[in-house]
C-alpha positions as CSV (number, residue, x, y, z in Angstrom):
1,X,16.5,45.3,221.7
2,X,16.9,44.5,218.0
3,X,13.7,43.1,216.4
4,X,14.0,39.6,215.0
5,X,12.1,38.8,211.8
6,X,11.0,35.2,212.0
7,X,9.6,35.3,208.5
8,X,13.0,33.9,207.3
9,X,12.1,30.5,208.7
10,X,9.3,30.2,206.2
11,X,11.6,31.4,203.4
12,X,14.2,28.8,204.3
13,X,11.6,26.0,204.2
14,X,10.1,27.2,200.9
15,X,13.4,28.0,199.2
16,X,16.0,25.3,200.2
17,X,18.3,26.5,197.5
18,X,18.8,29.7,199.4
19,X,20.0,27.6,202.4
20,X,22.5,25.8,200.2
21,X,23.6,29.1,198.7
22,X,24.1,30.7,202.1
23,X,26.1,27.7,203.4
24,X,28.3,27.5,200.4
25,X,29.7,31.0,200.6
26,X,31.9,32.6,203.4
27,X,29.1,34.9,204.5
28,X,30.9,36.3,207.5
29,X,33.8,37.4,205.3
30,X,31.5,39.2,202.9
31,X,29.8,40.8,205.8
32,X,33.1,42.1,207.1
33,X,34.0,43.4,203.7
34,X,30.7,45.4,203.5
35,X,31.3,46.8,207.0
36,X,34.9,47.8,206.2
37,X,34.1,49.4,202.8
38,X,30.8,51.0,203.5
39,X,30.6,52.0,207.2
40,X,32.2,54.5,209.6
41,X,31.0,56.6,212.5
42,X,29.1,58.9,210.1
43,X,27.7,56.1,207.9
44,X,26.4,53.1,210.0
45,X,24.3,50.4,208.4
46,X,21.2,48.8,209.8
47,X,20.7,45.1,210.0
48,X,18.1,45.3,207.1
49,X,20.6,47.2,204.9
50,X,23.3,44.6,205.6
51,X,20.9,41.8,204.7
52,X,20.0,43.6,201.4
53,X,23.6,44.3,200.5
54,X,24.7,40.7,201.1
55,X,21.9,39.5,198.8
56,X,22.4,42.2,196.1
57,X,26.2,42.2,195.9
58,X,27.0,38.5,196.7
59,X,23.8,36.5,196.3
60,X,23.8,35.5,199.9
61,X,20.5,35.2,201.8
62,X,20.5,35.6,205.5
63,X,18.4,36.9,208.4
64,X,18.6,39.2,211.4
65,X,19.7,36.7,214.0
66,X,22.5,35.4,211.8
67,X,23.7,39.0,211.2
68,X,23.8,39.5,215.0
69,X,25.7,36.2,215.6
70,X,28.2,37.0,212.8
71,X,28.9,40.4,214.1
72,X,29.4,39.0,217.6
73,X,31.9,36.5,216.2
74,X,33.8,39.2,214.4
75,X,33.9,41.3,217.6
76,X,35.2,38.3,219.5
77,X,37.9,37.9,216.8
78,X,39.0,41.4,217.6
79,X,37.3,43.5,214.9
80,X,36.1,46.8,216.4
81,X,32.5,46.8,215.3
82,X,30.4,49.4,217.1
83,X,26.7,48.6,217.7
84,X,24.1,51.3,217.9
85,X,21.2,49.7,219.8
86,X,17.7,50.8,218.8
87,X,14.6,49.4,217.2
88,X,16.8,49.3,214.0
89,X,20.2,48.1,215.2
90,X,23.0,49.9,213.3
91,X,26.7,48.9,212.9
92,X,29.9,50.5,211.8
93,X,33.6,49.9,212.0
94,X,35.2,51.8,214.8
95,X,39.0,51.9,214.9
96,X,40.9,50.8,211.8
97,X,44.5,49.8,211.2
98,X,45.0,53.3,209.7
99,X,43.3,56.4,211.0
100,X,42.2,59.1,208.6
101,X,45.0,61.5,209.4
102,X,47.6,58.7,208.9
103,X,46.1,58.0,205.5
104,X,46.4,61.7,204.6
105,X,50.1,61.7,205.5
106,X,50.7,58.6,203.4
107,X,49.0,60.2,200.4
108,X,51.0,63.4,200.9
109,X,54.2,61.3,201.0
110,X,53.3,59.4,197.8
111,X,52.3,62.5,195.9
112,X,55.5,64.4,196.8
113,X,58.0,61.6,196.4
114,X,60.4,62.0,193.5
115,X,61.1,58.3,193.8
116,X,57.6,57.1,192.8
117,X,56.5,57.5,189.2
118,X,53.2,59.4,188.4
119,X,51.5,56.2,187.3
120,X,52.5,54.3,190.4
121,X,51.6,57.2,192.6
122,X,48.1,57.2,191.3
123,X,47.9,53.4,191.8
124,X,49.2,53.6,195.3
125,X,46.8,56.4,196.3
126,X,43.9,54.4,195.0
127,X,45.0,51.5,197.2
128,X,45.3,53.8,200.2
129,X,41.7,55.0,199.5
130,X,40.6,51.4,200.0
131,X,41.9,51.4,203.6
132,X,38.9,53.4,204.7
133,X,35.2,53.5,204.1
134,X,33.6,54.9,200.9
135,X,32.0,57.7,202.9
136,X,35.4,59.0,204.2
137,X,37.3,58.7,200.9
138,X,36.2,62.1,199.8
139,X,38.0,63.5,202.9
140,X,41.3,62.0,201.5
141,X,41.3,64.4,198.6
142,X,44.5,66.4,199.0
143,X,45.1,70.0,197.8
144,X,48.8,70.1,198.2
145,X,51.1,71.6,195.6
146,X,54.7,70.3,195.8
147,X,57.1,72.9,194.5
148,X,59.7,71.5,192.1
149,X,58.4,68.0,192.1
150,X,60.0,65.9,189.4
151,X,58.7,62.4,188.9
152,X,60.8,59.5,187.4
153,X,59.6,57.4,184.6
154,X,61.3,54.1,185.4
155,X,58.3,51.8,186.3
156,X,60.7,48.9,187.0
157,X,62.3,50.7,190.0
158,X,60.0,48.9,192.5
159,X,61.1,45.5,191.3
160,X,64.8,46.7,191.1
161,X,64.6,47.7,194.8
162,X,63.0,44.4,195.8
163,X,65.7,42.4,194.0
164,X,68.5,44.4,195.6
165,X,66.9,43.9,199.0
166,X,66.7,40.2,198.4
167,X,70.4,40.1,197.5
168,X,71.3,42.0,200.6
169,X,69.4,39.5,202.8
170,X,70.9,36.5,201.0
171,X,74.4,38.1,201.1
172,X,74.9,37.6,197.3
173,X,76.5,39.7,194.6
174,X,74.4,41.4,191.9
175,X,75.1,42.6,188.4
176,X,73.3,45.2,186.3
177,X,73.8,47.8,183.6
178,X,73.7,51.5,184.3
179,X,72.5,54.2,182.0
180,X,73.2,57.9,181.5
181,X,71.9,60.7,179.1
182,X,73.3,62.1,175.9
183,X,73.1,65.7,175.0
184,X,69.9,64.9,173.1
185,X,68.3,63.6,176.3
186,X,68.6,60.0,175.0
187,X,69.2,57.2,177.5
188,X,72.4,55.2,176.7
189,X,74.1,52.4,178.6
190,X,77.1,53.6,180.5
191,X,80.6,52.4,179.4
192,X,79.1,50.6,176.3
193,X,76.8,48.4,178.3
194,X,79.4,47.3,180.9
195,X,78.0,44.9,183.5
196,X,78.6,46.4,187.0
197,X,79.0,43.8,189.7
198,X,78.9,44.8,193.4
199,X,78.2,43.3,196.8
200,X,75.2,45.3,198.0
201,X,75.2,46.3,201.7
202,X,72.5,48.9,202.1
203,X,69.7,50.7,200.3
204,X,69.7,54.4,201.2
205,X,67.0,56.9,200.6
206,X,68.7,60.3,200.3
207,X,67.2,63.5,199.0
208,X,64.2,61.6,197.8
209,X,66.2,59.1,195.7
210,X,67.1,55.5,196.4
211,X,70.8,54.5,196.2
212,X,72.4,51.1,196.6
213,X,75.6,51.1,198.6
214,X,78.0,48.2,198.1
215,X,81.6,47.0,197.5
216,X,83.1,46.9,194.0
217,X,85.9,44.4,193.7
218,X,86.9,46.0,190.3
219,X,87.3,49.4,192.0
220,X,88.4,47.9,195.3
221,X,86.2,50.3,197.3
222,X,82.6,51.1,198.5
223,X,80.5,52.6,195.7
224,X,77.0,54.1,195.3
225,X,74.6,53.9,192.4
226,X,71.3,55.6,192.0
227,X,68.7,52.9,191.8
228,X,66.5,54.7,189.2
229,X,69.4,54.8,186.8
230,X,69.8,51.0,186.8
231,X,68.8,49.9,183.3
232,X,67.0,46.7,184.2
233,X,66.2,44.4,187.0
234,X,69.6,43.2,188.5
235,X,70.6,39.6,188.5
236,X,71.3,38.0,191.8
237,X,74.5,36.0,191.3
238,X,75.5,32.8,193.0
239,X,78.7,34.3,194.3
240,X,78.7,35.3,197.9
241,X,79.0,39.0,198.7
242,X,82.3,40.5,199.7
243,X,82.4,40.8,203.5
244,X,81.6,44.3,204.8
245,X,84.9,46.1,205.3
246,X,86.0,46.3,209.0
247,X,84.9,49.5,210.5
248,X,82.5,50.5,207.8
249,X,79.7,52.8,209.1
250,X,76.8,53.4,206.8
251,X,75.7,56.5,208.7
252,X,79.2,58.0,208.5
253,X,79.5,57.0,204.8
254,X,76.3,58.6,203.7
255,X,77.3,61.8,205.5
256,X,80.7,61.8,203.7
257,X,79.5,61.0,200.2
258,X,78.2,64.4,199.2
259,X,75.0,64.2,197.2
260,X,75.5,60.4,197.0
261,X,77.3,60.6,193.6
262,X,79.4,57.5,192.9
263,X,82.9,57.3,191.3
264,X,84.5,60.2,193.3
265,X,87.0,59.9,196.1
266,X,86.0,61.2,199.5
267,X,88.3,64.0,200.5
268,X,88.6,66.3,203.5
269,X,88.2,69.9,202.3
270,X,88.9,73.0,204.4
271,X,86.3,75.8,203.7
272,X,86.1,79.4,204.8
273,X,82.5,80.3,205.3
274,X,80.6,83.5,206.1
275,X,79.3,83.5,209.7
276,X,75.7,83.6,208.4
277,X,76.2,80.1,206.9
278,X,76.8,78.2,210.2
279,X,73.3,76.9,210.2
280,X,73.6,75.8,206.6
281,X,76.8,73.8,207.3
282,X,75.3,72.2,210.4
283,X,72.2,71.2,208.3
284,X,74.4,69.7,205.7
285,X,77.1,68.0,207.7
286,X,75.7,67.7,211.3
287,X,76.4,69.3,214.6
288,X,79.7,67.5,215.0
289,X,81.2,69.3,212.0
290,X,84.7,70.6,212.8
291,X,84.8,74.4,212.8
292,X,87.2,77.1,214.1
293,X,87.0,80.9,213.9
294,X,88.8,82.4,210.8
295,X,88.2,86.1,211.5
296,X,85.5,88.3,212.8
297,X,83.2,87.7,209.8
298,X,83.9,84.0,209.0
299,X,84.8,80.6,210.2
300,X,86.7,77.6,208.8
301,X,85.1,74.1,208.5
302,X,86.7,70.8,207.7
303,X,84.2,68.7,205.7
304,X,84.5,65.3,204.0
305,X,82.9,65.3,200.6
306,X,82.9,63.6,197.3
307,X,84.8,66.1,195.1
308,X,82.8,66.5,191.9
309,X,81.2,69.2,189.8
310,X,78.1,68.9,192.0
311,X,80.2,69.9,195.0
312,X,81.8,72.8,193.1
313,X,78.4,74.0,192.0
314,X,77.2,73.9,195.6
315,X,80.1,76.1,196.6
316,X,79.5,78.5,193.7
317,X,75.9,78.8,194.7
318,X,76.8,80.8,197.8
319,X,78.0,83.7,195.7
320,X,81.5,84.0,197.2
321,X,80.4,83.4,200.9
322,X,82.2,80.0,200.8
323,X,85.8,79.6,199.7
324,X,88.0,76.5,199.3
325,X,91.2,76.9,201.4
326,X,92.7,73.4,201.1
327,X,93.7,71.1,199.7
328,X,95.4,73.0,196.9
329,X,94.5,70.3,194.3
330,X,90.7,70.7,195.0
331,X,91.1,74.5,195.0
332,X,92.8,74.3,191.6
333,X,90.0,72.1,190.2
334,X,87.5,74.6,191.3
335,X,89.5,77.5,189.8
336,X,89.8,75.6,186.5
337,X,86.1,74.9,186.4
338,X,85.3,78.7,186.8
339,X,87.9,79.6,184.1
340,X,86.3,77.2,181.7
341,X,82.9,78.6,182.4
342,X,84.2,82.1,181.9
343,X,85.9,81.1,178.6
344,X,82.6,79.7,177.4
345,X,80.8,82.9,178.2
346,X,83.4,85.0,176.4
347,X,83.3,82.8,173.3
348,X,79.6,83.0,173.2
349,X,79.8,86.8,173.6
350,X,82.3,87.0,170.7
351,X,80.2,84.8,168.5
352,X,77.1,86.9,169.1
353,X,79.1,90.1,168.4
354,X,80.2,88.7,165.0
355,X,76.6,88.0,164.1
């Protein structure tokens, strides 16, 4: 059994101000805080240590029987406090809302995310550390290197996402300005600061970026915008959102809009692909992609994409293993892009030769 020190009765009689101090503070809550922040299976605290920490950290005087009663009350409330019975009773928090492996996964996700700024990543990781005991925080030190990680610098993005989410729930339109970059890497408002107004339907996290998907009455179609390119916190308008078009499927839409770039029409493109690229096409477009054999070495695939320089660059990256067969207009756009690139290379070669 745990020993009970009755000396405290004398102390309470001689120092009544301690009694008032103890009664005026939420002692049991501070006790819970100490247990959560300082204890785990490897670092239990004795009754004596808990009494000392309450006094030193919060100016709360108490005694052994009170500690035992408070812990019993917390256990009855549902807090998993483990008691080690001995001449010196010891206590520690058993199971927590987040186990250590779960916290490690959260930290890895925060560190690797391109959506979260470096400053915010550090702040979030510090908060994650507070979800376990001080003794286990050193185990949360991660040694991961994320190849090609690029962090944004738009600190307002969290509030932008929150505002868009509120507008979606309230079924209201939003307006905002959008920015792009000049050749000098300067941010400039797109279309001379035009206010974009859309009816937001969904927030989509694709390829580690957030996008808002909604209906533009000006364009008379569903559009997408990268959230981190929104210049400032959107304004939620009083106007009701345009009803979601009949038959709109967000899963199908995100699959169609290649790389989630807005402003481009979705088109069905027929590709001829080397047989070695079947896995690549399935990874990109899903197992239900329409394919037929073209010849012994290749197959044809019909894919719905947002035709853009990004799409053409993706095709070019296969080094000739993917060819555009149809439609002819898309095939011609790709041909013209390659010709312009070749002309630029020739002009550069001629210029260097003259020098």
